C-alpha positions, 0 to 999 in steps of 0.5 A: 273164308276159303283158300287164299293163295298168294299170287306173287313170289316175294322178290329178293330185293323185297326180302332185303328191304323188309328185313326189319318189317316189325312196326316196333323195330321201325319205330325204334330205329327213328331218331329221338323226337321224330314224327311218324304216321300210319294210314288205314285202308279197307277193301272196297266193296266193288271190283272197280273200287278195288282196282282203283285203290291200287293206283291211289295206294301207290301214289300215297305211298310215294307222296306221303311215306307212311311208316306203315299201313293198316288193312281192316278185317272182314270176318269170314267168307269173301270179305276176309279174302278181300282183306288178304288181297289188299294186304298183299298189294300193300306188302308185296307189290308196293313194299309197304310195311303192313299191319293186318287187322284180325278179329277173333269173336265168332271165328273158329280156331281153324279160321284164325290159324288160316288167317295167320298162316296167310299173313305169314305167307305174304311176309306180314309181320304185324297184326292188330288183335281185335275182338270184333262184334260182340260174341254170340252164344253157341246156340246162335251159330249155324254149324253148317254156315260156310262162313264158319262163325265159330262158337265162344269155345271151339272143338279144340277147347280154344276160347276166343271171347276177347282180344286178349284171347287172340293175343295169347293165342298168337304168342302161344302158336307163333312166338315173337314172329308177329308184332301185335297191336291192340286197340284202346279207347281214350273215352272208354269202350262201350258195346251199347248204342247209348252207353252209360258209365263209359270210362277209361278207368273201367277199361284200364285193367283189361288194357293192362292184361292185353299188354302183359299178355304180349301186345307190342303197341297200342292204337286208339279208337278215333277221337276229337276230344283232345282233353280226353286223350290228354287224360288217357295218355297221362294215365297210361304213362303213369300207371303203377303197373309200368305196363305202358311206360315205353309202349308206343301209343298211336292216337287214332285220327279220322279226317272229316270227309263230310258232315253226315259221315262224321256224325254217323261215325262218332255215333257208332264209335261213341266218340264225342265231338266237343261243342266248340268243334261241332259249332265250327262244323255246324256253321258250314254243314251244308257245304261239303267243300267247306266242311272238309276245309274246316275238318283239315284245320281241326285235325291239324290243330289236334296233331299239334296239341297231341305233339305237346302231350307226347313231348310232356309224357314221353320226352324224346320218344318218336311221336306216332299218329294213325289216320283212318283214311276211309280210302280217300287221300286229299284230306289226309294229304293236306293234314300230314303236309301242313303239320310236317308229319311227312318224313324228310327225304334225301335230295336223291330221293326227291330228284329221282325220276322214272324215265317214261320216254317221250310223251306220246301224241294223244289222238283222241281224248274223252272230255265230259263225254265228247271226243276232242282232238288232243294237243299235237305237240305233246310237250306244249303246255295247254292253253287256258281254253284247253285247260278249261275244257279238260277240267273235271269236277271235284265231286266224284260222281260224274259218270265221265270222271276217270281214274289215273292208272300208272305204268300200263294201258287202260283196260276200261277207257271209259273210267280209266286214263293214263297220266298222259291222256289226262293232261300234258304234264308240265314236268315229271309227274312222279317226283315226290313233290308233284305226286303230293300235289296230285294227292292234294287235288292240284291241277288237272291230274289232281282233279282226276286223282281225287274225283271221289273226294266227297263220299256219300256211302253207298249212294256215291260212285261204285267205282270209287275206292271209298264206295260203301264204307265198312266198319271192318267186321262185315255185315253187322247189326251194330247192337248186342243180342240183348239190345236187338231183342229189346228193340225188335222183340220176337217177330213171327209174322209179316205184320210184326216186321211192318210194325217195327218199320212204321214205329221207326218212321214215326220216331218211336223206335231208335233204329232198325236192323238196316239203319241205326240213324234217325231220319233227315227233315226231308223224310217228314215230307213223304212220311205218310207215303212211306207208312202206307208202303210199310203197312202193305208189307213193303219195308222201306230202307231208303227214299227221297222226295222229288225236288225241283230247283230249290235254293241251296240254302233251303232249310230242309233240302238245301246243300252245297255253296250259297246261291245255288239250286238243288234238284232231286229225283224221287226214289224208294228202296224196299223189300217186298214179298215175291208174289207182290214183286211179280205184280209190280214187275208187270206194271214197271215193265209196261212200254209206257213206263220205259222213260218214266222209271228205272228200277233194279230188283234182286233176291237172296238167290241172286236173281236179278232184273232191271229196267235195263235188262227188260228193255234190252230183252224187248229190243232183242239185244244181247243182255248177257253183259247187263246181267253181271256186276262187271258189265257196269264199268261204263255208266253213262246215263245222264241226269234226266235219262233212264238209259237209251238203247234200241236199233239192235245195239247192245243196251248200255247200263244206266247210271241215275243221278238222283241228287244234283246241284247247280252252283255259281262258277262250278260244273254240275255236282251230282253227289248221289247216284244209283246204278246196277253195280252199287245196288248189287254190292249193297244187296249182298249186305242187305240180305245178310242182315236178315241172316244176322237178325235171325241169329239173335234168336235160338236156332230153330225158334219160331222167330229164327225160322220166320226171318230166314223164310222172309229172307228167302222169299222177299225181293229188294227193289229200288225204283227211281222216278225220272220226273222230278217236277212231278212230286207225287208221281212215284207215290201214285205209281206205287200206292195207286190212290190209297 
């Protein structure tokens, strides 16, 4: 995990403010029947996303007043460090009571001790003790791995196979310093991808043991089946052991951000969506805005139903709720406001206004890529015409969308803006009411603040705090060792891997190490081309066909509101052997290909090549900045462009919108983009999965050696073909008449 050194000394006022910083103490201090809630965040994958999350956290803390926040844990290496960095921001900078997740399997005692010591140094008093990924036997672990995946039993004889082992260890080594939470599953826990016999009754003895070992509160996995939760809480409160009679139980709720995301999340978590709720989502599945609206209504109804359950099972006790935010604010802000969960405030608190002094004159303002004179009278409200010109799209992938940063000048004006630059506010922007309005996306400031409202995983905007949602445990195969071997056998040759990918494409294999999902209907239109690529040993991870102006109601390619038109550029992402990459690179870098394709390529060693760097080198420009992740903080490529340049000027990194839509009364919506920073962030995980796959076989075995060798040899390449009118252009380029 590496050394983590807290960057701040805890100020005296923070010590006084957080004298009572255990979650259970804070709950006990609430009035009878008072509602409270917590919010969960994860460390973003990119530095830009991490920076932007800081401003979002500050705004949500002031607007929503959660009782505490959770920070998910990435086991080992840089992911663990990022978790601690985010926990420091929450606990020490923003003054939020923070609960740090901690997983124990595949972790050595040394790393667990280090994480607990770091939490203590930050003033964190709350730990959610989790098992994490299924434990591997000792022979699957590499003792030389710097990320230190520990064995089931480390050198000191301390065993960490289950969450109860972590609970006991924390109590043994730290006494009652930490308030410890544990997870529970209203529908039953399962490791299996398609579990049989998943039941609460099976879990109950283990949950009793965790509480009796020293757990202070219970937090549930997400669920949508309120009847399953009703059975869960009633069973726990009436359990003959008495272990659950008074313990706080926080139901875990996930706002529905998009149709595909909730389908994937419920599949991974084995949470059932009742048919009557699924029917409501199916009815609007093609329109992200309506899906989110329906999702807010569904979650608001769940909150009210859970209130009724808690009033009956624990009358008079404070009622808690936990929200999995996915680092987004708009939906959860609507939910907690509409259901009255936001804690009441005093008149002094509501009226408190921080004086920023007179509003400065704004000389120039970037609006959708153009420089326009700003209002010379700072206090004058904008005219209707000006408001339209300043309006930003609500879908967060336009390269000119920017994030509001409070209390400082902008470091990167292409993707940051101050509140005053974003708009001339009609009133003080930092009252609680105005801050809540911003979090809900109201007005120009709200559109700036919630610009990434509709996430698309790693295909969204890499500047977003919600970019590349993670499960909290780092790189994972999402299956047990036994399942992995049943699915993928024991590959020893490239042909074995090709066969796995081809069987997956043909629907004969439910998942591959890089994807646990089935294919969308549009993949069927290019399945033959993908099979041919995989037969060559070019193993495809993602792809889409070209689309030119189909109606948004098209049953295969349509999305978004009705009466719109949708477009797509063809792209494909795949692994290929280094010798094949050298030949393909020659073809991609020919002068005539410059405006036809964009590409990004990297290997496990971190060597990186792209159409930006090769074009810049050909022009004799300075390529130093285009070769680093941080250089891409100003993506400005347009929908049809692959990046310009020339004339001796530094070439700007390209941003490729590969899916966009035109709808009545809306600006162009671009939900899917590909750029260097997101490609690099994903590539670390993609190569890490080769390592995880190799580890399911005994160390030194033929399959383990083969997969490690493949990881070291292959390149990961993403190619975007700009001519969306030419449906076969990309495939002709790659297959050449095959």
